[in-house]
N, C-alpha and C positions, 0 to 999 in steps of 0.2 A: 577798769578805769584807774589810771595811775595818777596820784596827786603827791607832789613832794611835800615834805614836812613844812617847809618854809611857806608855800602857797596855801597849805591846808588851814593854817591859823587865820590867814587873811580871808579865805573863803568862808570859814565859819563866822567870822565877825561881819562880813558883808551880808551873809544870809540872815543873821540875827537883825541887823539894821533894816534890811529890806522887808523881811517877813513879819517882824513884830507888829507893825500897824495892821497887817492883814489878819493876823491871829486875833488881835484885839477887836477888829471889825466883826469877825466870825463870832467871837464870844459875846459881843454886845448884841448881835443879831439873834443869837440863840437864847438870849436871856429870857424872853417871854415863853419860849418852849419849855423851860424848866419851872415855870410858875405853877403853884399848886392850884390856882384858881382856874387854869385852863382845862378844857375838855378835849376828849379825843386824843390826838397824837401828843399834845402838850402835857398830858398828865404825868408821864414818866420820861426821864431824860433818854436821849439816844447817844450812844457812845460809838464813834466812827474812827476806825484806823485805816490807813492806806499807805502806799509807797510815796505818794505826793498829793498835794492839794493846790488848786488854783483858785484864787479869789481876787477880785478887783474892787477897789474902793468905789462905792456908789452902785455897784452891780447888785442885782437881786438874786444871784446864784453863786454857789460855791461848788466846785467840782473836785471830787476825790478820785484819784487815778491809781490803778495797780493794786491788786490784792486787797480790795476794799472789804472790810468787815464792819457791819453795823449791828449793834446789839441794843435791845430794849426789853426789859424784864426777862422773859424766858425765850424771846425770839432772836434769831440770828439771820442776817442776810449777808450773803457773800456775792461779790460781782467783780468784774474787771474795772468798771467805772460807775460812779454814782454822782448825779447832779441834784443838789438840794436847792429848791427855789423858795424865796422868802417873800412875805407881804411887802408890796411897795407903797401901798396906800397908808398914809400916816394915821388916818382915822381907825383903820382896822387894828393897828398896833396897840391901841389903847383898850380895845375890847378884850374880854376874857376868852381868848382863843389862841391857838398855836400861831407862832410867827412863821412857821413852815407851811407853804401852800401845796407843794408837790415834791415828790422824790422820784427821779427817773434812774433806774439801775439798768446797765447794759453789759452784755458779755458774760456768759457762763453764770447766770443768776441762779442762786440756790438759796431758798428760804426755808427755815425750820422754826416751827412753833409747837412745842410739845411733841405729839406724835405725828402732826401734820407736816408735810414737806411739799415744796413747789419747786419746779425747775423750768427755766425759760431762757430765751435769748434777751428778752427785755421785760422789765416790770415797771409799771407806772402806778404810783400811789398818790391819790389826791385826798387831801385832809378834809376839805369842806364836806365831801359826801362819804368819806371813809370807804373808798372803792379802790381795789387793787386789780389792775389789768395785766395779764401775762400774755406775751406775744412771742412769736418765733416760729421755727420749723415745726416743733412739736412740744409746746408747753404741757406740763404734766403736774397734776395734783396727786399726792400719794398719802394714804393713811394705812399703816400696816402693810398688808399685801394688796389692798384695794387701790385702784387708781382711775383717773379719768384724764384723757388727752384729746386735744383738738388743735385748731390753728390759733384760737384766741379764747382765753379763759378770763371771765370777769367775776370777781368776788365782791359782792355787796355786803360788807362786814356788818353794818347796822341791821340789815334785814336777815342776816345769816342765809344768804341766797347766792347761788353760783349759776352762771350761764356759760356753757361751753359751745363754741361755734366751730364749724368745719370751714374749709376753704373751697368747697365744691368738688374737689378731686378726692381728698382723703376724708372719710367720715369721722365723726366723733367716736371714740372708743372708750369703754369703761369696763373695769373688772370690779365687781362688788362682792367682797367676801363677807358673809354674815358674821364671821368670827371677829372682824375688825370693829363691830358695833359703831356704825357711822352716826347714830343718834346720840351717842355718849358725848356730853358737853365737857370741855376741858376747862 
């Protein structure tokens, strides 16, 4: 992409004028997510970087596109695209809970938390029940050399429970290596 020096300054000024209100909207919407009173997702801030971001005033969703990297504590999520959905009910915004209701990541999803890793085409995280659903051709959970794969993997984080489903054609597959100590809490 070629941009002349003359047009580049105008482009930067135009982008600042157009996108400053959108960035302000995102920061205001994320305000409750950083509150120390919040539980679950809102306890720690989420830092997201991407090639671009799309947000509309009044919308309850912000989309991050291209080389998305989201970090929180020692967890990292990488994807091609990530949509962050916010509470739209004003009553809920005043309660001690996260302002984020759902995060949908698509395309080459890779999640790392400590020694645990997950790979999928799509990952959907809902904050109200603290559930992560991995979908795609062959979503996979990996710890050390142990792994489990299927068509759909549902992680119930509050209950420390995992359900792996097949698609009827390819069965669930797991390799459990005793050296990986799956009962070890991180």
